[in-house]
N, C-alpha and C positions, 0 to 999 in steps of 0.2 A: 046113563050111558051104557049102551049094550057092550058086551065083551068084545064084539067084532070091531067096534070103533076104537077101542084102546089098542087092539092089535094093529089096526090100520095106522094109527098114529105112531106106534112104535116102528113099524116098517118105514113110514115116511121119515121119521127121525133118523133111522139107520141109513136110509138112502141119502139124506142130506149130509150126514157125517161121512159117508163114503165119497160123495162128490167133493167135499172139502178136502178129504185125505188125498184124493186123486189130483186135485188142483195143486195142493201143497207139493206132492211128489213131482208133478210136471214142472212147477216153478223151480223147485230145488234142482231138478235135472237140467233145466235150461240154464240156470245160474251156474251150475257146475260145468256145463259144456262151454259157456262163455268164459268162465274163469280159466279153464284149461286152454282154450284157444288163445286167450290173451297171454297166458303164461308161455305157451309155445311160441307165439309171435315175439314175445320179449326175449326168449332164449335165442331165437333166430337172429334178432337184432343184435344181441350181445355177441353172438358168434361172428356175425358179419363185421361188427366194429372191431373185435379182437383180430380177425383176419386182416382187416385193412391196416390196423396198427402194426401188425407183424410185417406186412408187405412194405409199409412205409419205413419201418426200422431196417429191414433187409436192404431196401433201396438206398437208404442213407449210408448204411455200412459199406455197401458195394461202391457207392460214389466216393466215400472217404478213402477206401482202400485204393481205388483207381487213382484218386488225386495223390495219395502218398506214393504210389508206384510212379506216377508221372514226375513227381518232385525228385524221387530217387534217380530216375533215368536222366532227368535234366542235370542234376548235380553230377552224376557220373560222366555225362557227356562233357559238361563244362570242365571237370577235372581232367578228363582225357585230352580235351582240346588244349587246355592250359599246359599240360605236360608235354604234348606234342609241340606246342609253340616254344617251350623252353628247350626241348631237344633240337628243334630247327635252329633256334638262335645259337645254341652251343655249337652245333655242327657247322653253322655258317661262320661263326668266329674261328673255329678250328680250320675250316677250309680257307678262309681269307689269310690266316696266319701261314698255312702251308703254301698257298699260292704265292704270297709275298716272299717267303723264304726261297721257294723254288725259283721264282722270277729273279731274285737277287743272285742266286747261285748259277743261273744261266742254263738250267735244265728245262729246255723249252718243250720237249716231247712229253715229259711227265705232266707238265702244266697243261698242255692241250688235252691230254687224255683225261686228267682230273677235271678240267673245266667242262669237257663234253659229258663225262660221266655224271657229274653233279649238276649239270645244266645251269651253269653260272654264266652262260654267254650273254644273258640279258642284263648283266650289271655293266654299266658304261665303263668303269675302270678296266674291267677285264677285256672289253671290246677293244679298247685302245691298246692295251699292253700285249694281248695275245693275237698272234697271226698263225692260226693252225692251217 
């Protein structure tokens, strides 16, 4: 074999090795890009899922707080109405006692003013007894 042939073979072998190295580098680069893209997509998915969970938790907390506020308002209204009803009953009893006492003592003017002021004219007993 002439020395040129061995040089030619060496150049050919180096060219093949270079092509193999370039192919390996390209494959590694493509795999790296794909892995990075998949990882980035996974991070985006995780971030979106976390944001959705946070939004759901915030909505649940807001709804729970709103429900608690509604319950408190309802309880306060019921208590206030109950207290008002007790006050109305007590005032009504006191007014009836005062009217009966006034009626028995014959003070008709005070009875008329009291009945008009407290708007007790709708009670049938007072309609019969009072003539203002």
